[in-house]
N, C-alpha and C positions, 0 to 999 in steps of 0.2 A: 709387024704390027706396032712394035715399040717405036720404030722409026717414024711411022705416020703420026702417032700420038705426040712424039717429041716435036716433029715438024709443025703440027697444028698448034701445040702450046707455044712454040717459038713465034709463029706468025701472029698469034693472038696477043702475046706479050708486046711485040714490036708495034702492033696496031694501037694498042692502049697508050703506049709510052709516046708515040709519035703524034697523037692527037691532043695531048695535054698542053693547054696554054698557060702561060704564066699569070697567076691571079693579080700580081702587082700591075700588069699592063692594063687590066680592066677598071682600075680605080679612076673615077672622074674627080678631079680636084674640086670642082664647084659643088659636088655632092658632099664632099668632106666638110667643106665650109658651112653648107646648110645644116648638116648634122651637128657640127659643133655649136652653132647658134641655137638650135633646137634643144640641145642638152643643157646649154647655159640658162635658157629660159626656164626649162623644167626644174632647175634648182631653185628658182625664185618661188617659194611656197610660203603661205602664212603659217604661223605657228601659234596655236591657241594655248595661252598659259593662264591657268586659274589661280586666284589667290588661295583657294582651298578646293579639295576634291570631295570633301565630305562635310556635312554639317549634322550635329547632334543637337536635337531639340531638348534632350534631357527627359525628364518625367513630365508628361502632360496628361490631362484628363480627356477621356474619350469624347470625340466630337469637338474639341476646342481647336478652332482653325489656327494654323501656324504658317509663317512665311519666313523666308531667308533669301538673301541676295548673294549670288555667286558672281564675283567681279573677275573679268578676264582681260587679258591684254594680248594684242597681236605682236608677238615678238619675232615674227618672220619678216620677209622682205617682199611680200606681195599682199594685196588686199584680202582680208578675211571675209568670207561670206557664210553665214550660218543658214542652211537650208531647211533644217528641221530640228525640233527637240521634242522627244517623247519620253513619257514615264512608264514605269512598269505596271502602273494601274491608273484607273481614273480618279483616284483620290488625290493624286499629286499632279499639279498643273504648272508647267514652265511657261514663262513669258519671256520673249527673246526678241532681238532686232532681226526679224526675218528678212533675208535677201537684201540686207543693208551692208554695203561694203565698209569694213573697218580697216582703215589704213594702218600700215606698219607703225608701231609705237603708240597707237591709240587704244583705248580701253572701252569696254562695254559692260552691261550688267544683264544677268539673267535672274528674274525673280521666279522663285519656286514657292507655290502655295501647296500646303498639305492640310486636308480637312480633318485630321486627327482620328481617322477610322482604324480599326484593328484593335488588337488587344496584346498586351505584354510587349515584348520587344519587336519593333516593326522597322524594317529597312526597305527603302524604295530606291530605285535607280532611275536616273535621267540620262538618256542617250542623246548626245548633241551631235548632229550631222553637220559637217562643214567641209570647205575645200582644202583641208590640211592633208599632209602626207598620209596620216592614218585614216582619214576620212570620218572618224567619229571620236568623241570623247565621252567618258563616263563620269558622271557625278552621283553622289549618294546622299540621301538624308536618312536619319534614323531617330527614333524616339522610343521611350518606354511608355506605352499607353495604359493608363489605369482606368477602370470602369468609372462611370459617372458616379459622383457621391449621391447617396440617397438621403434627402432632407427628412423624410418621415422617420427614419431610424435614429437620426440624431435628436429629434424632438421628443422621443419617447422617454429618454433618460436611460440609466443603467439597468440592465436586466438583473432581477433579484432571484 
C-alpha cells in the first residue's frame, strides 16, 4: 500500500513539474511598452494647492452675511478640473470654476459665502471634488456668532 501511494505521489509530482512553463517566455515586449507609457501618463496629475485651508471670520453678529475667497494654484503637471464643491450645510455656499480646466501653474478662486447662522462657535466645511490624486480637498470656515443686538434694551437706559 505504501508503494502505491509513493508511486502515485511521484507521478503527480512529475506531472506538475513537467507542465510548468517559464513565465519570462510569456512576456510580450509591446505590452511592456504600453504599460510603461500608461504608468507615465498616470503620474501626470494636477495638484490643488490652496493659499489657506481655513478662514476665521472672527466675532460676527447672527445673520450678518460674510464671504471669503480661497485662492488655489494647480501645482501639478496636468489640467485641474473641479467637478463639485459642497458645504456641510445650506448656510455656506461655495462658488467655483465648475468643469473649467485650470492649466498647470495657473490659479483660480473659490468664493465662499456664509449667511451668519448659528450661535456661539460655528465651523463649516467645504468639500472640493477635483481630478487630483486624493480626489477631494477640505476647506473650513469658522466664526463666533453672537445674538443680534436688541435696540429696545439699549434705548431704555440702565436698570435701577
